[in-house]
N, CA, C and O of each residue as an XYZ file, in Angstrom:
856
protein
N      -6.997    -26.596    -18.578
C      -7.898    -25.439    -18.413
C      -8.133    -24.781    -19.774
O      -7.203    -24.574    -20.553
N      -9.382    -24.464    -20.033
C      -9.723    -23.872    -21.324
C      -9.166    -22.460    -21.438
O      -9.036    -21.760    -20.434
N      -8.828    -22.029    -22.687
C      -8.314    -20.661    -22.869
C      -9.261    -19.604    -22.339
O      -8.810    -18.592    -21.803
N     -10.586    -19.816    -22.475
C     -11.550    -18.826    -21.987
C     -11.402    -18.631    -20.479
O     -11.449    -17.507    -19.979
N     -11.219    -19.757    -19.755
C     -11.084    -19.685    -18.305
C      -9.814    -18.942    -17.930
O      -9.806    -18.111    -17.022
N      -8.730    -19.259    -18.654
C      -7.473    -18.553    -18.416
C      -7.626    -17.053    -18.677
O      -7.154    -16.227    -17.897
N      -8.294    -16.712    -19.786
C      -8.484    -15.311    -20.136
C      -9.328    -14.605    -19.081
O      -9.019    -13.479    -18.690
N     -10.392    -15.259    -18.620
C     -11.260    -14.650    -17.618
C     -10.499    -14.440    -16.312
O     -10.653    -13.405    -15.664
N      -9.685    -15.407    -15.927
C      -8.910    -15.269    -14.705
C      -7.970    -14.071    -14.797
O      -7.793    -13.339    -13.824
N      -7.369    -13.874    -15.970
C      -6.449    -12.749    -16.131
C      -7.199    -11.417    -16.042
O      -6.703    -10.464    -15.441
N      -8.385    -11.351    -16.637
C      -9.154    -10.105    -16.544
C      -9.621     -9.845    -15.118
O      -9.662     -8.697    -14.674
N      -9.973    -10.913    -14.398
C     -10.314    -10.741    -12.987
C      -9.094    -10.286    -12.195
O      -9.223     -9.530    -11.233
N      -7.910    -10.744    -12.596
C      -6.680    -10.285    -11.949
C      -6.481     -8.783    -12.197
O      -6.051     -8.057    -11.300
N      -6.790     -8.329    -13.397
C      -6.687     -6.896    -13.686
C      -7.689     -6.114    -12.843
O      -7.388     -5.025    -12.355
N      -8.886     -6.681    -12.678
C      -9.880     -6.027    -11.826
C      -9.395     -5.976    -10.380
O      -9.548     -4.954     -9.710
N      -8.814     -7.069     -9.899
C      -8.291     -7.089     -8.534
C      -7.161     -6.077     -8.373
O      -7.041     -5.438     -7.328
N      -6.335     -5.931     -9.407
C      -5.254     -4.945     -9.360
C      -5.799     -3.526     -9.296
O      -5.256     -2.675     -8.593
N      -6.879     -3.277    -10.037
C      -7.520     -1.957     -9.988
C      -8.118     -1.697     -8.605
O      -8.009     -0.593     -8.074
N      -8.750     -2.720     -8.027
C      -9.301     -2.577     -6.688
C      -8.188     -2.334     -5.668
O      -8.354     -1.543     -4.740
N      -7.059     -3.014     -5.842
C      -5.920     -2.758     -4.944
C      -5.485     -1.294     -5.017
O      -5.250     -0.657     -3.991
N      -5.380     -0.769     -6.236
C      -4.961      0.623     -6.396
C      -5.969      1.583     -5.760
O      -5.583      2.589     -5.166
N      -7.264      1.267     -5.889
C      -8.286      2.106     -5.266
C      -8.187      2.051     -3.746
O      -8.372      3.065     -3.074
N      -7.895      0.869     -3.201
C      -7.742      0.749     -1.752
C      -6.515      1.526     -1.265
O      -6.532      2.095     -0.174
N      -5.461      1.547     -2.068
C      -4.278      2.317     -1.677
C      -4.570      3.823     -1.727
O      -4.032      4.589     -0.927
N      -5.411      4.235     -2.656
C      -5.864      5.624     -2.674
C      -6.656      5.926     -1.403
O      -6.460      6.971     -0.783
N      -7.548      5.015     -1.015
C      -8.333      5.212      0.202
C      -7.430      5.243      1.435
O      -7.659      6.036      2.349
N      -6.413      4.392      1.466
C      -5.444      4.405      2.563
C      -4.757      5.756      2.666
O      -4.627      6.316      3.754
N      -4.323      6.270      1.538
C      -3.653      7.579      1.494
C      -4.566      8.680      2.029
O      -4.146      9.496      2.849
N      -5.802      8.701      1.568
C      -6.723      9.770      1.960
C      -7.139      9.649      3.420
O      -7.181     10.650      4.135
N      -7.446      8.434      3.870
C      -7.869      8.261      5.260
C      -6.748      8.621      6.230
O      -7.009      9.168      7.302
N      -5.507      8.321      5.865
C      -4.367      8.691      6.708
C      -4.273     10.202      6.842
O      -4.028     10.717      7.932
N      -4.465     10.909      5.743
C      -4.416     12.372      5.778
C      -5.612     12.946      6.526
O      -5.485     13.948      7.231
N      -6.767     12.318      6.374
C      -7.947     12.784      7.119
C      -7.706     12.681      8.622
O      -8.037     13.599      9.372
N      -7.131     11.567      9.058
C      -6.869     11.382     10.483
C      -5.950     12.469     11.019
O      -6.056     12.872     12.178
N      -5.045     12.940     10.163
C      -4.080     13.953     10.602
C      -4.702     15.334     10.727
O      -4.219     16.144     11.517
N      -5.766     15.635      9.970
C      -6.335     16.986     10.005
C      -7.651     17.070     10.761
O      -8.138     18.167     11.035
N      -8.237     15.914     11.106
C      -9.527     15.927     11.805
C      -9.353     16.544     13.194
O      -8.441     16.177     13.936
N     -10.221     17.466     13.531
C     -10.136     18.127     14.832
C     -10.886     17.361     15.913
O     -10.532     17.442     17.089
N     -11.894     16.637     15.532
C     -12.666     15.881     16.501
C     -11.997     14.530     16.738
O     -11.774     13.791     15.779
N     -11.668     14.181     17.986
C     -10.948     12.924     18.252
C     -11.648     11.685     17.696
O     -10.991     10.779     17.184
N     -12.983     11.642     17.793
C     -13.694     10.454     17.302
C     -13.499     10.283     15.809
O     -13.279      9.172     15.327
N     -13.580     11.384     15.076
C     -13.385     11.314     13.625
C     -11.961     10.915     13.298
O     -11.732     10.106     12.399
N     -10.989     11.482     14.028
C      -9.584     11.138     13.786
C      -9.331      9.659     14.041
O      -8.625      9.001     13.276
N      -9.911      9.138     15.125
C      -9.726      7.705     15.433
C     -10.355      6.833     14.357
O      -9.768      5.836     13.936
N     -11.553      7.211     13.914
C     -12.211      6.413     12.879
C     -11.376      6.393     11.604
O     -11.178      5.334     11.008
N     -10.888      7.555     11.183
C     -10.105      7.628      9.943
C      -8.806      6.837     10.059
O      -8.375      6.197      9.100
N      -8.179      6.883     11.247
C      -6.954      6.107     11.444
C      -7.249      4.614     11.360
O      -6.478      3.854     10.775
N      -8.374      4.197     11.949
C      -8.758      2.786     11.860
C      -9.094      2.417     10.423
O      -8.732      1.337      9.957
N      -9.782      3.303      9.724
C     -10.088      3.026      8.323
C      -8.812      2.864      7.512
O      -8.732      1.986      6.653
N      -7.815      3.698      7.775
C      -6.555      3.588      7.030
C      -5.932      2.210      7.219
O      -5.427      1.622      6.263
N      -5.966      1.691      8.443
C      -5.415      0.349      8.690
C      -6.211     -0.707      7.934
O      -5.639     -1.652      7.391
N      -7.525     -0.546      7.900
C      -8.356     -1.507      7.179
C      -8.138     -1.431      5.680
O      -8.149     -2.455      4.996
N      -7.937     -0.213      5.159
C      -7.683     -0.076      3.721
C      -6.360     -0.739      3.338
O      -6.241     -1.312      2.255
N      -5.369     -0.662      4.226
C      -4.095     -1.333      3.953
C      -4.307     -2.845      3.858
O      -3.718     -3.506      3.003
N      -5.150     -3.386      4.739
C      -5.476     -4.814      4.693
C      -6.205     -5.155      3.402
O      -5.889     -6.157      2.760
N      -7.179     -4.330      3.013
C      -7.913     -4.569      1.775
C      -6.961     -4.602      0.581
O      -7.074     -5.466     -0.289
N      -6.027     -3.657      0.547
C      -5.080     -3.600     -0.574
C      -4.253     -4.882     -0.651
O      -3.994     -5.393     -1.741
N      -3.843     -5.398      0.498
C      -3.067     -6.645      0.501
C      -3.900     -7.817      0.000
O      -3.395     -8.686     -0.710
N      -5.181     -7.838      0.373
C      -6.061     -8.917     -0.085
C      -6.167     -8.908     -1.609
O      -6.047     -9.955     -2.246
N      -6.393     -7.726     -2.197
C      -6.557     -7.667     -3.651
C      -5.242     -7.910     -4.374
O      -5.235     -8.475     -5.468
N      -4.127     -7.491     -3.780
C      -2.831     -7.791     -4.385
C      -2.600     -9.301     -4.423
O      -2.120     -9.837     -5.422
N      -2.944     -9.980     -3.335
C      -2.798    -11.438     -3.295
C      -3.744    -12.111     -4.281
O      -3.381    -13.096     -4.924
N      -4.971    -11.571     -4.401
C      -5.924    -12.142     -5.359
C      -5.395    -12.023     -6.780
O      -5.471    -12.978     -7.553
N      -4.860    -10.862     -7.130
C      -4.305    -10.677     -8.483
C      -3.164    -11.647     -8.737
O      -3.051    -12.210     -9.826
N      -2.309    -11.845     -7.721
C      -1.169    -12.752     -7.882
C      -1.627    -14.201     -8.049
O      -1.024    -14.963     -8.805
N      -2.688    -14.576     -7.346
C      -3.204    -15.946     -7.473
C      -3.910    -16.178     -8.809
O      -3.830    -17.261     -9.387
N      -4.597    -15.150     -9.285
C      -5.342    -15.281    -10.545
C      -4.423    -15.278    -11.759
O      -4.726    -15.914    -12.768
N      -3.301    -14.565    -11.669
C      -2.353    -14.498    -12.791
C      -0.942    -14.682    -12.246
O      -0.175    -13.721    -12.187
N      -0.590    -15.904    -11.846
C       0.707    -16.148    -11.218
C       1.874    -15.765    -12.118
O       1.932    -16.161    -13.282
N       2.793    -14.997    -11.570
C       4.002    -14.633    -12.297
C       3.827    -13.585    -13.365
O       4.796    -13.215    -14.027
N       2.607    -13.092    -13.553
C       2.359    -12.110    -14.621
C       2.387    -10.697    -14.056
O       2.056    -10.458    -12.895
N       2.792     -9.774    -14.912
C       2.672     -8.360    -14.580
C       1.288     -7.909    -15.035
O       1.014     -7.842    -16.233
N       0.427     -7.603    -14.084
C      -0.972     -7.304    -14.391
C      -1.179     -5.794    -14.380
O      -1.023     -5.142    -13.348
N      -1.530     -5.255    -15.530
C      -1.772     -3.815    -15.646
C      -3.263     -3.558    -15.719
O      -3.991     -4.285    -16.395
N      -3.721     -2.529    -15.027
C      -5.130     -2.159    -15.082
C      -5.277     -0.810    -15.782
O      -4.309     -0.053    -15.858
N      -6.459     -0.496    -16.288
C      -6.638      0.723    -17.077
C      -7.080      1.944    -16.275
O      -7.500      2.942    -16.861
N      -6.994      1.882    -14.942
C      -7.563      2.969    -14.141
C      -6.586      4.005    -13.660
O      -6.948      4.853    -12.844
N      -5.343      3.968    -14.141
C      -4.321      4.872    -13.607
C      -4.672      6.345    -13.702
O      -4.551      7.079    -12.721
N      -5.105      6.784    -14.875
C      -5.400      8.207    -15.063
C      -6.600      8.637    -14.220
O      -6.586      9.705    -13.607
N      -7.644      7.795    -14.195
C      -8.839      8.144    -13.425
C      -8.549      8.168    -11.933
O      -9.036      9.045    -11.220
N      -7.757      7.209    -11.452
C      -7.374      7.208    -10.045
C      -6.492      8.403     -9.714
O      -6.597      8.980     -8.632
N      -5.625      8.772    -10.648
C      -4.774      9.948    -10.438
C      -5.588     11.222    -10.310
O      -5.300     12.069     -9.464
N      -6.609     11.357    -11.155
C      -7.477     12.536    -11.077
C      -8.248     12.560     -9.766
O      -8.432     13.616     -9.162
N      -8.695     11.390     -9.335
C      -9.436     11.299     -8.070
C      -8.529     11.681     -6.899
O      -8.935     12.435     -6.015
N      -7.312     11.162     -6.897
C      -6.373     11.487     -5.820
C      -6.041     12.969     -5.812
O      -5.925     13.576     -4.747
N      -5.890     13.550     -6.982
C      -5.556     14.983     -7.058
C      -6.652     15.825     -6.409
O      -6.355     16.787     -5.702
N      -7.923     15.469     -6.646
C      -9.019     16.221     -6.034
C      -9.043     16.026     -4.513
O      -9.232     16.986     -3.765
N      -8.852     14.796     -4.064
C      -8.788     14.550     -2.625
C      -7.643     15.331     -1.996
O      -7.808     15.926     -0.931
N      -6.486     15.333     -2.648
C      -5.336     16.056     -2.106
C      -5.601     17.557     -2.055
O      -5.191     18.219     -1.100
N      -6.269     18.101     -3.051
C      -6.590     19.536     -3.014
C      -7.484     19.851     -1.818
O      -7.262     20.837     -1.116
N      -8.483     19.022     -1.589
C      -9.366     19.253     -0.445
C      -8.603     19.132      0.867
O      -8.761     19.964      1.760
N      -7.778     18.101      0.982
C      -7.071     17.867      2.234
C      -6.000     18.923      2.487
O      -5.798     19.345      3.626
N      -5.320     19.346      1.437
C      -4.300     20.379      1.602
C      -4.896     21.714      2.029
O      -4.235     22.501      2.705
N      -6.140     21.972      1.638
C      -6.815     23.206      2.030
C      -7.510     23.073      3.391
O      -8.116     24.026      3.879
N      -7.416     21.888      3.996
C      -8.049     21.661      5.286
C      -9.539     21.397      5.198
O     -10.237     21.459      6.210
N     -10.038     21.103      4.005
C     -11.471     20.881      3.802
C     -11.782     19.402      4.041
O     -11.957     18.629      3.099
N     -11.845     19.028      5.315
C     -12.082     17.631      5.679
C     -13.402     17.127      5.120
O     -13.470     16.009      4.610
N     -14.459     17.942      5.209
C     -15.784     17.434      4.859
C     -15.925     17.161      3.371
O     -16.595     16.203      2.984
N     -15.307     17.985      2.525
C     -15.339     17.672      1.095
C     -14.594     16.365      0.815
O     -14.990     15.589     -0.055
N     -13.504     16.130      1.567
C     -12.773     14.871      1.376
C     -13.602     13.682      1.848
O     -13.485     12.593      1.285
N     -14.439     13.867      2.869
C     -15.329     12.796      3.315
C     -16.358     12.482      2.227
O     -16.685     11.318      1.996
N     -16.866     13.523      1.561
C     -17.762     13.300      0.421
C     -17.056     12.438     -0.627
O     -17.652     11.516     -1.184
N     -15.788     12.741     -0.888
C     -15.063     12.015     -1.918
C     -14.674     10.607     -1.526
O     -14.783      9.687     -2.336
N     -14.220     10.421     -0.287
C     -13.734      9.104      0.123
C     -14.835      8.231      0.700
O     -15.212      7.223      0.101
N     -15.350      8.614      1.859
C     -16.288      7.732      2.546
C     -17.640      7.630      1.842
O     -18.256      6.564      1.845
N     -18.106      8.719      1.245
C     -19.411      8.660      0.591
C     -19.297      8.082     -0.822
O     -19.963      7.097     -1.141
N     -18.460      8.683     -1.666
C     -18.436      8.290     -3.078
C     -17.557      7.074     -3.368
O     -18.024      6.098     -3.955
N     -16.287      7.128     -2.959
C     -15.373      6.045     -3.325
C     -15.763      4.729     -2.662
O     -15.652      3.669     -3.279
N     -16.215      4.785     -1.422
C     -16.641      3.556     -0.756
C     -17.893      2.981     -1.422
O     -18.018      1.763     -1.547
N     -18.814      3.835     -1.847
C     -19.993      3.350     -2.561
C     -19.586      2.699     -3.880
O     -20.127      1.659     -4.257
N     -18.636      3.308     -4.575
C     -18.183      2.743     -5.843
C     -17.503      1.398     -5.630
O     -17.743      0.451     -6.379
N     -16.653      1.313     -4.606
C     -15.990      0.054     -4.306
C     -16.978     -1.046     -3.978
O     -16.826     -2.182     -4.427
N     -18.004     -0.706     -3.182
C     -19.026     -1.694     -2.841
C     -19.782     -2.148     -4.077
O     -20.100     -3.329     -4.213
N     -20.072     -1.218     -4.981
C     -20.803     -1.565     -6.202
C     -19.983     -2.490     -7.094
O     -20.491     -3.501     -7.579
N     -18.728     -2.148     -7.310
C     -17.879     -2.953     -8.201
C     -17.634     -4.330     -7.602
O     -17.777     -5.345     -8.285
N     -17.265     -4.363     -6.322
C     -16.971     -5.650     -5.702
C     -18.220     -6.506     -5.606
O     -18.156     -7.723     -5.777
N     -19.363     -5.873     -5.332
C     -20.602     -6.633     -5.254
C     -20.946     -7.318     -6.556
O     -21.396     -8.464     -6.558
N     -20.737     -6.622     -7.674
C     -21.039     -7.215     -8.984
C     -20.000     -8.253     -9.393
O     -20.330     -9.213    -10.090
N     -18.747     -8.074     -8.969
C     -17.680     -8.999     -9.363
C     -17.584    -10.217     -8.444
O     -16.840    -11.157     -8.725
N     -18.336    -10.194     -7.354
C     -18.175    -11.215     -6.317
C     -18.294    -12.632     -6.868
O     -17.475    -13.492     -6.543
N     -19.295    -12.883     -7.689
C     -19.519    -14.242     -8.180
C     -18.323    -14.748     -8.985
O     -17.877    -15.880     -8.797
N     -17.807    -13.904     -9.884
C     -16.672    -14.318    -10.697
C     -15.428    -14.566     -9.874
O     -14.711    -15.540    -10.103
N     -15.167    -13.690     -8.914
C     -13.994    -13.872     -8.060
C     -14.124    -15.134     -7.213
O     -13.157    -15.876     -7.042
N     -15.326    -15.375     -6.683
C     -15.523    -16.536     -5.819
C     -15.343    -17.845     -6.593
O     -14.839    -18.823     -6.040
N     -15.748    -17.872     -7.864
C     -15.575    -19.091     -8.662
C     -14.099    -19.415     -8.853
O     -13.702    -20.578     -8.785
N     -13.300    -18.409     -9.086
C     -11.874    -18.629     -9.324
C     -11.071    -18.712     -8.034
O     -10.055    -19.405     -7.978
N     -11.523    -18.003     -6.991
C     -10.816    -17.987     -5.707
C     -11.821    -18.203     -4.574
O     -12.217    -17.239     -3.918
N     -12.240    -19.440     -4.331
C     -13.225    -19.685     -3.270
C     -12.762    -19.201     -1.899
O     -13.583    -18.836     -1.058
N     -11.443    -19.198     -1.671
C     -10.922    -18.763     -0.374
C     -11.171    -17.281     -0.121
O     -11.078    -16.818      1.016
N     -11.487    -16.533     -1.183
C     -11.718    -15.101     -1.034
C     -13.093    -14.789     -0.430
O     -13.305    -13.697      0.096
N     -14.015    -15.736     -0.502
C     -15.391    -15.472     -0.072
C     -15.493    -14.998      1.381
O     -16.157    -13.994      1.636
N     -14.854    -15.689      2.353
C     -14.950    -15.197      3.732
C     -14.323    -13.816      3.903
O     -14.838    -12.992      4.659
N     -13.217    -13.558      3.209
C     -12.576    -12.251      3.292
C     -13.454    -11.177      2.673
O     -13.487    -10.039      3.142
N     -14.171    -11.552      1.605
C     -15.051    -10.572      0.975
C     -16.099    -10.079      1.959
O     -16.430     -8.893      1.973
N     -16.621    -10.978      2.780
C     -17.627    -10.558      3.758
C     -17.055     -9.553      4.748
O     -17.726     -8.593      5.126
N     -15.806     -9.778      5.167
C     -15.149     -8.837      6.087
C     -14.959     -7.492      5.406
O     -15.265     -6.447      5.980
N     -14.447     -7.524      4.169
C     -14.230     -6.283      3.436
C     -15.536     -5.535      3.223
O     -15.590     -4.316      3.385
N     -16.584     -6.256      2.861
C     -17.878     -5.619      2.611
C     -18.418     -4.962      3.875
O     -18.963     -3.860      3.818
N     -18.271     -5.635      5.016
C     -18.739     -5.061      6.274
C     -17.961     -3.798      6.629
O     -18.543     -2.812      7.079
N     -16.651     -3.831      6.426
C     -15.832     -2.665      6.759
C     -16.129     -1.495      5.820
O     -16.201     -0.348      6.260
N     -16.301     -1.784      4.530
C     -16.607     -0.713      3.589
C     -17.975     -0.105      3.873
O     -18.162      1.104      3.738
N     -18.934     -0.949      4.268
C     -20.255     -0.430      4.635
C     -20.147      0.477      5.858
O     -20.840      1.490      5.947
N     -19.276      0.111      6.802
C     -19.076      0.946      7.995
C     -18.437      2.277      7.620
O     -18.822      3.318      8.153
N     -17.468      2.256      6.712
C     -16.833      3.508      6.270
C     -17.861      4.416      5.603
O     -17.923      5.616      5.870
N     -18.665      3.815      4.731
C     -19.672      4.583      3.998
C     -20.714      5.158      4.960
O     -21.075      6.331      4.866
N     -21.189      4.328      5.881
C     -22.193      4.793      6.834
C     -21.667      5.904      7.723
O     -22.381      6.866      8.005
N     -20.426      5.779      8.165
C     -19.832      6.828      8.992
C     -19.757      8.137      8.217
O     -20.085      9.202      8.741
N     -19.321      8.044      6.961
C     -19.229      9.252      6.142
C     -20.572      9.936      5.971
O     -20.664     11.159      6.072
N     -21.620      9.153      5.712
C     -22.952      9.728      5.557
C     -23.398     10.438      6.836
O     -23.917     11.553      6.790
N     -23.190      9.780      7.972
C     -23.605     10.385      9.245
C     -22.827     11.660      9.551
O     -23.395     12.636     10.040
N     -21.538     11.652      9.265
C     -20.721     12.830      9.567
C     -21.095     14.000      8.648
O     -21.121     15.149      9.088
N     -21.380     13.711      7.389
C     -21.784     14.783      6.484
C     -23.135     15.352      6.899
O     -23.329     16.567      6.898
N     -24.064     14.475      7.252
C     -25.376     14.965      7.693
C     -25.238     15.860      8.925
O     -25.919     16.879      9.042
N     -24.351     15.470      9.840
C     -24.132     16.301     11.027
C     -23.433     17.605     10.651
O     -23.770     18.669     11.171
N     -22.453     17.518      9.742
C     -21.737     18.729      9.330
C     -22.673     19.724      8.653
O     -22.541     20.933      8.842
N     -23.611     19.218      7.869
C     -24.597     20.094      7.229
C     -25.497     20.732      8.291
O     -25.783     21.929      8.242
N     -25.937     19.915      9.247
C     -26.846     20.412     10.281
C     -26.200     21.491     11.144
O     -26.877     22.416     11.591
N     -24.891     21.375     11.378
C     -24.193     22.355     12.227
C     -23.592     23.504     11.432
O     -23.039     24.441     12.009
N     -23.699     23.433     10.106
C     -23.124     24.476      9.269
C     -21.632     24.331      9.029
O     -20.993     25.239      8.498
N     -21.065     23.172      9.426
C     -19.629     22.958      9.226
C     -19.272     22.875      7.744
O     -18.168     23.247      7.346
N     -20.210     22.386      6.925
C     -20.021     22.418      5.471
C     -21.219     23.129      4.866
O     -22.321     22.581      4.859
N     -21.025     24.336      4.358
C     -22.142     25.079      3.757
C     -22.706     24.355      2.540
O     -21.994     23.615      1.860
N     -23.976     24.571      2.275
C     -24.645     23.902      1.164
C     -23.941     24.116     -0.175
O     -23.821     23.159     -0.941
N     -23.466     25.329     -0.497
C     -22.779     25.497     -1.787
C     -21.521     24.634     -1.906
O     -21.244     24.079     -2.969
N     -20.757     24.523     -0.805
C     -19.555     23.699     -0.862
C     -19.914     22.232     -1.004
O     -19.227     21.495     -1.710
N     -20.986     21.793     -0.340
C     -21.428     20.408     -0.465
C     -21.826     20.098     -1.908
O     -21.506     19.029     -2.427
N     -22.527     21.039     -2.555
C     -22.923     20.829     -3.948
C     -21.705     20.713     -4.856
O     -21.667     19.861     -5.744
N     -20.717     21.564     -4.635
C     -19.504     21.524     -5.454
C     -18.785     20.184     -5.261
O     -18.369     19.551     -6.232
N     -18.641     19.758     -4.002
C     -17.943     18.499     -3.722
C     -18.686     17.315     -4.326
O     -18.071     16.443     -4.941
N     -20.005     17.279     -4.153
C     -20.785     16.167     -4.700
C     -20.668     16.110     -6.219
O     -20.492     15.034     -6.790
N     -20.766     17.260     -6.870
C     -20.657     17.283     -8.326
C     -19.299     16.832     -8.815
O     -19.196     16.069     -9.775
N     -18.240     17.312     -8.142
C     -16.887     16.957     -8.564
C     -16.625     15.466     -8.391
O     -16.112     14.811     -9.299
N     -16.974     14.937     -7.235
C     -16.677     13.520     -6.983
C     -17.604     12.586     -7.752
O     -17.235     11.451     -8.052
N     -18.800     13.057     -8.069
C     -19.684     12.242     -8.919
C     -19.048     12.073    -10.303
O     -19.024     10.972    -10.854
N     -18.540     13.167    -10.850
C     -17.881     13.088    -12.160
C     -16.646     12.196    -12.103
O     -16.419     11.389    -13.004
N     -15.850     12.340    -11.051
C     -14.634     11.546    -10.936
C     -14.945     10.062    -10.755
O     -14.259      9.207    -11.314
N     -15.981      9.761     -9.973
C     -16.374      8.364     -9.784
C     -16.869      7.759    -11.092
O     -16.563      6.607    -11.399
N     -17.625      8.524    -11.856
C     -18.063      8.025    -13.150
C     -16.878      7.817    -14.091
O     -16.899      6.926    -14.941
N     -15.847      8.644    -13.932
C     -14.625      8.436    -14.706
C     -13.954      7.120    -14.354
O     -13.418      6.440    -15.228
N     -13.981      6.755    -13.070
C     -13.431      5.461    -12.663
C     -14.252      4.309    -13.241
O     -13.701      3.301    -13.683
N     -15.570      4.472    -13.231
C     -16.417      3.441    -13.845
C     -16.110      3.282    -15.329
O     -16.053      2.167    -15.848
N     -15.916      4.399    -15.998
C     -15.590      4.341    -17.424
C     -14.258      3.633    -17.644
O     -14.085      2.918    -18.630
N     -13.320      3.834    -16.723
C     -12.022      3.166    -16.843
C     -12.157      1.658    -16.680
O     -11.349      0.896    -17.209
N     -13.179      1.232    -15.946
C     -13.416     -0.213    -15.761
C     -14.038     -0.864    -16.998
O     -14.063     -2.089    -17.109
N     -14.540     -0.046    -17.925
C     -15.329     -0.587    -19.037
C     -14.543     -1.592    -19.871
O     -15.107     -2.582    -20.338
N     -13.250     -1.350    -20.062
C     -12.440     -2.285    -20.869
C     -12.413     -3.661    -20.230
O     -12.601     -4.669    -20.911
N     -12.179     -3.709    -18.920
C     -12.143     -4.994    -18.225
C     -13.506     -5.667    -18.300
O     -13.606     -6.863    -18.575
N     -14.556     -4.887    -18.053
C     -15.904     -5.452    -18.073
C     -16.251     -6.006    -19.450
O     -16.875     -7.061    -19.563
N     -15.842     -5.288    -20.495
C     -16.106     -5.756    -21.850
C     -15.417     -7.094    -22.096
O     -16.007     -7.999    -22.685
N     -14.183     -7.219    -21.651
C     -13.451     -8.474    -21.838
C     -14.050     -9.617    -21.015
O     -13.907    -10.790    -21.359
N     -14.728     -9.246    -19.913
C     -15.408    -10.257    -19.104
C     -16.806    -10.564    -19.631
O     -17.509    -11.420    -19.093
N     -17.202     -9.853    -20.696
C     -18.527    -10.066    -21.268
C     -19.633     -9.460    -20.431
O     -20.761     -9.953    -20.437
N     -19.323     -8.397    -19.714
C     -20.303     -7.775    -18.834
C     -20.540     -6.322    -19.245
O     -19.679     -5.674    -19.839
N     -21.718     -5.839    -18.914
C     -22.074     -4.445    -19.179
C     -21.769     -3.587    -17.956
O     -21.960     -4.038    -16.827
N     -21.297     -2.356    -18.163
C     -21.080     -1.458    -17.024
C     -22.375     -1.002    -16.364
O     -22.347     -0.488    -15.246
N     -23.517     -1.183    -17.041
C     -24.779     -0.629    -16.534
C     -25.135     -1.115    -15.129
O     -25.506     -0.287    -14.297
N     -25.042     -2.422    -14.814
C     -25.391     -2.842    -13.447
C     -24.476     -2.245    -12.391
O     -24.911     -1.969    -11.273
N     -23.205     -2.043    -12.741
C     -22.267     -1.439    -11.795
C     -22.671      0.008    -11.518
O     -22.694      0.450    -10.369
N     -22.991      0.742    -12.595
C     -23.407      2.136    -12.435
C     -24.704      2.227    -11.636
O     -24.857      3.111    -10.792
N     -25.642      1.309    -11.904
C     -26.921      1.338    -11.203
C     -26.740      1.044     -9.722
O     -27.372      1.683     -8.881
N     -25.881      0.080     -9.394
C     -25.641     -0.248     -7.988
C     -24.960      0.921     -7.281
O     -25.282      1.232     -6.135
N     -24.030      1.559     -7.959
C     -23.339      2.724     -7.391
C     -24.336      3.832     -7.082
O     -24.341      4.376     -5.977
N     -25.181      4.169     -8.057
C     -26.153      5.245     -7.850
C     -27.117      4.907     -6.716
O     -27.522      5.788     -5.958
N     -27.483      3.634     -6.602
C     -28.426      3.236     -5.554
C     -27.840      3.388     -4.159
O     -28.581      3.548     -3.188
N     -26.520      3.341     -4.051
C     -25.861      3.472     -2.753
C     -25.652      4.924     -2.336
O     -25.282      5.192     -1.193
N     -25.885      5.861     -3.250
C     -25.632      7.269     -2.963
C     -26.861      7.930     -2.340
O     -27.991      7.579     -2.682
N     -26.653      8.880     -1.431
C     -27.793      9.619     -0.869
C     -28.383     10.568     -1.911
O     -27.734     10.903     -2.901
N     -29.609     10.988     -1.672
C     -30.303     11.861     -2.635
C     -29.535     13.152     -2.862
O     -29.471     13.640     -3.990
N     -28.954     13.710     -1.815
C     -28.245     14.989     -1.982
C     -27.007     14.845     -2.861
O     -26.558     15.822     -3.461
N     -26.454     13.640     -2.942
C     -25.290     13.425     -3.802
C     -25.716     13.252     -5.239
O     -25.104     13.812     -6.148
N     -26.764     12.476     -5.450
C     -27.229     12.213     -6.835
C     -27.758     13.470     -7.500
O     -27.622     13.644     -8.711
N     -28.364     14.346     -6.707
C     -28.959     15.557     -7.269
C     -28.601     16.740     -6.363
O     -29.463     17.263     -5.656
N     -27.316     17.166     -6.384
C     -26.864     18.211     -5.447
C     -27.519     19.546     -5.656
O     -27.484     20.379     -4.750
N     -28.118     19.800     -6.802
C     -28.786     21.084     -7.036
C     -30.075     21.162     -6.242
O     -30.780     22.168     -6.307
């Protein structure tokens, strides 16, 4: 195997490790959402999402292990993920479920779909067995994102989340998501890729009120 192929596999392993960490963040947040949601349907959905996020994390952990067998794979997203988790925890600790939905189901799921969508070809070349699982993950993430959008639209319509709070949440999580994208830049550079398509795909998945909360 050529050194370039080995190097690319290792960088894809770092990307898979970063995706695993993001899925574990989503697992943490969805579990807490299920505990504070007052509406049974929302609580059930969040509990189901938490189980799916745990599965996603295992898939990416296995992918990283297959791409870099026996290696300790470090990713550069620790600080950005920590900042994202801190904001989610502040919202959840204050009982602000809807702001956490903006952060998790609307923003983080859109970011995950954007990153995985752009990385799909590279991962599939190195791990063909991942392709069927990717379709399952993509469908589940799309369901999480769609549910979040519908719940926020309903919360706005009923006044459950006032417009000023929605603007604050959208602005905060937009900045944090862009911080995660910036953390990916090192891996993307080593893969010979530009962050621009990832950012463009992420923005395209966001609703108008998120992109321009003012």
